[in-house]
C-alpha positions as CSV (number, residue, x, y, z in Angstrom):
1,X,-31.5,33.9,93.3
2,X,-33.0,35.3,89.5
3,X,-33.9,32.1,87.6
4,X,-31.7,33.1,84.2
5,X,-29.2,33.8,87.1
6,X,-29.4,30.2,87.6
7,X,-29.9,28.8,84.2
8,X,-26.4,30.6,83.4
9,X,-24.7,29.3,85.9
10,X,-26.0,25.5,85.2
11,X,-25.1,25.8,81.7
12,X,-21.9,26.9,82.6
13,X,-21.4,24.0,85.1
14,X,-22.5,21.7,81.9
15,X,-20.3,23.3,79.9
16,X,-17.2,22.8,82.2
17,X,-18.0,19.3,82.4
18,X,-17.7,18.7,78.6
19,X,-14.8,21.0,78.2
20,X,-12.9,19.0,81.3
21,X,-14.0,15.0,79.6
22,X,-12.6,16.6,76.5
23,X,-9.3,17.8,78.1
24,X,-9.2,14.0,80.1
25,X,-9.5,12.7,76.8
26,X,-6.7,14.6,74.9
27,X,-4.4,13.9,77.9
28,X,-4.8,10.3,77.4
29,X,-4.6,10.5,73.1
30,X,-1.4,12.3,74.0
31,X,-0.2,9.7,76.4
32,X,-1.2,7.2,74.0
33,X,0.5,8.4,71.2
34,X,3.8,8.4,73.0
35,X,3.3,4.9,74.3
36,X,2.8,3.9,70.8
37,X,6.1,5.9,70.0
38,X,7.8,3.6,72.4
39,X,6.3,0.1,71.2
40,X,7.5,0.9,67.8
41,X,11.0,1.7,69.3
42,X,10.9,-1.6,71.2
43,X,10.9,-0.7,74.8
44,X,10.8,-2.5,77.6
45,X,6.9,-2.6,79.3
46,X,5.3,-0.3,76.6
47,X,3.1,-2.6,75.7
48,X,1.7,-3.5,78.5
49,X,1.6,0.0,79.7
50,X,-0.5,0.7,76.3
51,X,-2.9,-1.7,77.4
52,X,-3.4,0.0,80.5
53,X,-3.8,3.1,79.0
54,X,-6.3,2.0,75.9
55,X,-8.6,1.0,79.0
56,X,-8.4,4.6,80.1
57,X,-9.2,5.9,77.1
58,X,-12.3,3.7,76.9
59,X,-13.3,5.1,79.9
60,X,-12.9,8.3,79.1
61,X,-14.3,8.4,75.6
62,X,-17.6,7.1,77.6
63,X,-17.4,9.7,80.2
64,X,-17.7,12.1,77.5
65,X,-20.3,10.7,75.9
66,X,-22.1,10.3,78.8
67,X,-21.4,14.3,80.0
68,X,-22.0,15.5,76.3
69,X,-25.6,13.6,76.6
70,X,-26.4,15.0,79.8
71,X,-25.4,18.8,78.2
72,X,-27.4,17.9,75.0
73,X,-30.6,16.7,77.0
74,X,-30.2,19.8,79.4
75,X,-29.7,22.2,76.8
76,X,-33.0,20.6,75.0
77,X,-35.1,21.1,78.0
78,X,-33.6,25.0,77.9
79,X,-34.7,25.6,74.1
80,X,-37.8,23.3,74.0
81,X,-36.7,21.1,71.5
82,X,-35.6,17.1,72.6
83,X,-33.1,15.2,71.4
84,X,-34.0,14.7,68.0
85,X,-35.3,18.6,67.7
86,X,-38.6,17.9,68.3
87,X,-40.4,21.0,69.2
88,X,-42.0,21.1,73.2
89,X,-44.8,22.6,72.9
90,X,-46.1,22.2,76.3
91,X,-42.5,23.6,77.5
92,X,-42.9,26.4,75.1
93,X,-46.0,27.2,76.3
94,X,-44.9,27.3,79.9
95,X,-41.9,29.7,78.9
96,X,-44.3,31.9,77.1
97,X,-46.3,32.1,79.9
98,X,-43.7,32.7,82.2
99,X,-42.6,35.7,80.2
100,X,-46.2,37.3,79.8
101,X,-46.8,36.9,83.6
102,X,-43.0,38.4,84.2
103,X,-44.1,41.4,81.5
104,X,-47.3,42.1,82.8
105,X,-46.0,42.2,86.8
106,X,-43.2,44.8,85.1
107,X,-45.7,46.6,83.2
108,X,-48.2,47.1,86.6
109,X,-45.9,48.5,88.8
110,X,-44.4,51.1,86.2
């Protein structure tokens, strides 16, 4: 497998993880809104269900932030930038060296 193909697949997997976490968050958020309406209407058991969903929402948020952090770290490694925006010069030199090596190999074949 080509290194670029592997990177593309890994990026797609990371993006899917982030999207899955966001979908989970939206689902729980919608359920909480429904439960708040039930509590406001005075339905029995709605308050207990709301507390349970609050815990699920907190868990979903935590998962989202962790997944997003992993994704941002991975993107930072691919672009040669850290999370704080600093350029990783060693990574950039390595990427340039790899590209030059591929160009040299291509030129020798042609």
